[in-house]
C-alpha positions in Angstrom: 6.8 -23.6 -35.0 7.4 -21.9 -31.7 9.2 -24.0 -29.1 7.7 -24.1 -25.6 9.5 -22.1 -22.9 12.1 -24.2 -20.9 11.0 -25.0 -17.4 13.0 -23.3 -14.6 14.5 -25.8 -12.3 13.3 -25.2 -8.8 15.5 -26.2 -6.1 13.8 -28.5 -3.4 12.3 -26.5 -0.6 12.0 -23.3 -2.6 8.8 -23.9 -4.6 6.5 -22.1 -2.2 8.7 -19.0 -2.4 8.8 -19.2 -6.1 5.1 -19.2 -6.2 4.8 -16.3 -3.9 7.3 -14.3 -5.9 5.6 -15.2 -9.2 2.1 -14.4 -7.9 3.3 -11.0 -6.6 4.7 -10.1 -10.0 1.8 -11.2 -12.0 -1.0 -9.9 -9.8 0.9 -6.5 -9.9 1.2 -6.6 -13.7 -2.1 -8.1 -14.6 -4.4 -7.6 -11.7 -6.3 -10.3 -9.9 -8.9 -11.2 -12.6 -6.2 -11.1 -15.3 -4.1 -13.7 -13.6 -4.8 -17.5 -13.4 -3.2 -20.0 -11.2 -1.8 -21.6 -14.4 -0.1 -18.4 -15.2 1.5 -18.2 -11.8 2.8 -21.8 -12.0 4.2 -21.4 -15.4 6.0 -18.2 -14.4 7.3 -19.8 -11.3 8.5 -23.0 -13.2 6.4 -25.5 -11.4 3.1 -27.5 -12.0 -0.1 -25.8 -11.3 -1.2 -28.7 -9.1 1.7 -27.5 -6.6 0.0 -24.3 -5.9 -2.7 -26.2 -4.2 -0.2 -28.1 -2.0 0.4 -24.6 -0.2 -2.7 -22.6 -0.9 -6.3 -23.5 -1.0 -7.3 -21.1 -3.7 -6.1 -18.1 -5.9 -7.6 -15.7 -3.3 -5.5 -17.2 -0.5 -2.3 -16.9 -2.7 -3.2 -13.2 -3.3 -3.4 -12.7 0.4 -0.1 -14.5 1.1 1.8 -12.8 -1.8 0.5 -9.2 -1.9 -1.9 -8.3 0.9 -0.2 -9.6 3.9 3.4 -8.6 2.9 2.4 -4.9 2.2 0.4 -4.6 5.5 3.3 -6.1 7.4 5.4 -3.4 5.9 2.8 -0.8 6.8 2.8 -2.3 10.4 6.4 -2.0 10.9 6.3 1.6 9.6 3.5 2.5 12.1 5.5 0.8 15.1 8.6 2.6 14.1 6.7 5.9 13.9 5.1 5.6 17.3 8.6 5.0 18.9 10.1 8.1 17.5 9.7 10.5 20.3 12.3 12.8 19.1 10.5 13.5 15.9 7.1 14.1 17.5 8.8 17.1 19.5 9.5 18.9 16.2 7.3 21.7 14.7 4.1 20.2 13.3 5.0 21.2 9.7 8.3 19.3 9.9 6.5 16.3 11.4 3.7 16.3 8.7 6.4 16.6 5.9 8.5 13.7 7.3 5.3 11.7 7.8 4.1 12.1 4.3 7.7 11.7 2.8 8.1 8.3 4.6 4.6 7.1 3.4 5.2 8.1 -0.1 8.5 6.4 -0.1 7.0 3.3 1.4 4.3 3.1 -1.3 6.6 3.9 -4.1 9.0 1.2 -3.2 6.0 -1.3 -3.1 4.2 0.2 -6.1 3.2 -3.1 -7.7 1.7 -4.5 -4.6 -0.1 -1.3 -3.8 -1.5 -1.3 -7.4 -2.6 -4.8 -7.1 -4.5 -4.2 -3.9 -6.2 -1.1 -5.4 -7.2 -3.3 -8.5 -8.8 -5.7 -6.3 -10.7 -3.1 -4.4 -12.0 -1.6 -7.7 -12.9 -5.1 -9.2 -14.3 -6.7 -6.2 -14.0 -10.3 -7.7 -16.6 -12.6 -6.2 -14.0 -15.1 -5.2 -12.0 -12.7 -2.9 -13.1 -11.2 0.4 -12.1 -7.6 0.0 -13.2 -6.8 3.5 -10.0 -8.7 4.6 -8.1 -5.7 3.2 -10.1 -3.3 5.2 -9.7 -5.2 8.5 -5.9 -5.2 8.1 -5.8 -1.6 7.2 -7.9 -0.8 10.3 -5.6 -2.8 12.5 -2.5 -0.9 11.2 -4.1 2.5 11.8 -5.7 1.6 15.1 -2.5 2.1 17.1 -1.7 5.3 15.3 -4.9 7.0 16.2 -4.0 8.1 19.8 -0.7 9.7 18.7 -2.7 11.6 15.9 -5.2 12.8 18.4 -2.3 13.9 20.8 -0.5 15.6 17.9 -3.4 17.6 16.9 -4.5 18.7 20.3 -1.0 19.7 21.5 -0.7 22.0 18.5 -4.3 23.4 18.7 -5.0 22.1 15.1 -8.6 21.6 14.3 -10.1 18.1 13.8 -13.2 16.4 15.4 -11.9 13.1 14.1 -8.1 12.4 14.4 -8.7 8.8 12.9 -10.3 10.2 9.8 -7.5 12.8 9.4 -5.0 9.9 9.5 -6.9 7.7 7.1 -7.4 10.7 4.6 -3.7 11.4 4.9 -2.4 8.0 4.2 -4.9 7.2 1.4 -4.1 10.5 -0.2 -0.4 9.5 -0.3 -1.2 6.1 -1.7 -3.5 7.3 -4.5 -1.2 10.1 -5.5 1.8 7.8 -5.8 -0.1 5.2 -7.8 -2.7 7.2 -9.8 -1.4 10.7 -10.1 1.0 9.8 -13.0 -1.9 8.3 -14.9 -3.6 11.8 -15.0 -0.9 13.3 -17.2 -1.1 13.0 -21.0 1.5 12.1 -23.5 4.3 14.8 -23.4 3.4 16.0 -20.0 5.9 15.4 -17.1 4.3 14.0 -13.9 5.7 15.7 -10.7 8.6 14.3 -9.0 8.1 12.5 -5.5 9.6 15.7 -3.8 7.0 17.8 -5.3 4.3 15.5 -4.4 5.4 15.4 -0.8 5.7 19.3 -0.7 2.1 19.8 -2.0 0.6 17.0 0.2 2.3 18.6 3.2 1.0 22.0 2.5 -2.5 20.5 1.9 -2.6 18.7 5.2 -0.9 21.5 7.3 -2.9 24.4 6.1 -6.1 22.4 5.9 -5.6 21.7 9.6 -5.4 25.3 10.7 -8.1 26.5 13.1 -11.4 27.3 11.5 -12.1 31.0 12.1 -15.2 31.6 14.3 -18.4 32.4 12.5 -19.5 36.0 12.6 
């Protein structure tokens, strides 16, 4: 007969962080619908009732463990980018390459969180307000829009909607990091991060060249 797994001894005052770490791990591995509060509690080594001392629901735990940490990281990235005046003075291809590379690195280092959020957006579970994700994403991008508009106009690159260009660039980086490897079959070698960055840079730079006038 299989013996039950031994409970992890949780130090006083650390239970909430154990729950956040456990939820983050399981949501990334199994998705939102595939993870129960019982699973999270067992993985954290605490009772399920303890979850509801800190969080009102599974959806609130998802926000606290996955959504909020990832968007806080994205916000720090956006703030750092806006303050980097030296970089913005470089040739536009170098700027785009650096921007794409940093976004790709950021998403790759938080791969599990990003996948968990994408799963929620696809699944749209009835007990989770997916609009919350959109609002946080919009807040992060809002401060970057003016810099994108200035960047495009100073270099006479075509775009009637800098905010759209910014969103498409970041979302392309996110989906390529998370989903591109899944498009390769057994025995096929997915491209490296460096190759992804180079190709995305070319796609953005040459896609932003001025449109020739119609004859």
